[in-house]
N, C-alpha and C positions, 0 to 999 in steps of 0.2 A: 504494500500500500504506500501511496505517496504521502508526504507530510500534509498536504492540503486536505486529503481525505480523512486522515487521522484527526486533524484539527476540527473538521466539521463534525465528525463522529463524537469527539470529546464534548463539543459545545452542545450537540443535541442530547447527549446523555446527561449533561449538567442541567439542561432545561427540563428534562424529564424528571430528574431527581428533585429539582426545585418545585415543580408542579406537584409532585407526590408529597413533598414535605408540607406545602401550603394546604393541600387537601386534608392531610392528616391533622394538621393544627386546627383547621376549621371545624373538623368533625369531632375532635377530641375535647375541645373546650365547651363547657356547658354554657348555654345561652337561653334567653327567653324564647318561648314558643312563638311561631309566626302569627301575627295578628290576622284577623279576618280579611282585612284589606289586602294582605299579601296573598292569601288563598284566592281571592277574587282576581287579582292581577295575574297570578299564575294560570288560572283557568282561562282567563281572557286571552292571554298570550298563546297558550297551547291551542285554543280554539281558532285563533287568528292564523296560526301557523298551519293548521290542518286545512282551513278554508283556502289559504293561498296555495298550498301544495296541490289540493284537488283542482283548483282553477288552472294552475299551470299544466297539470297533467291533462286536463280537458282540452286546453289549447294545443298541446302537443299531439293528441290523438286527432283533433279536428284538422290541424294543418297536414298531418300525415295522410288522412283519408281524402282530403281535397287535392293532394298532389303538390302541395307547396314545398315539400321537402325533396322532390325529385330534381336531378340535375337538368339543366336546360337542354333541349334537343332542337337543333336547327334543321328544318326540312328545306331541302333545295328543290326548286321547281326545275324540271328538265329543260324548260324553255329558256331559263336564265343562263345556261352555260354558254360561254363565248365561243 
């Protein structure tokens, strides 16, 4: 392995370790329970994400069925040949 690849690997492992430590510290410390407004915001965000995802998938299927995803095809008229 080259030095650049090793450096990138070390940085990524360090970021993974930092994220794991941050998650552990957040879960290990005791805190107050989430208020009702937090649950409402969580449900609204999850519902919004599902609606957006379903809408995008519907647009994907619509464009695929209508042929918008096909590559362009140029038809030449035999009378146009020089």
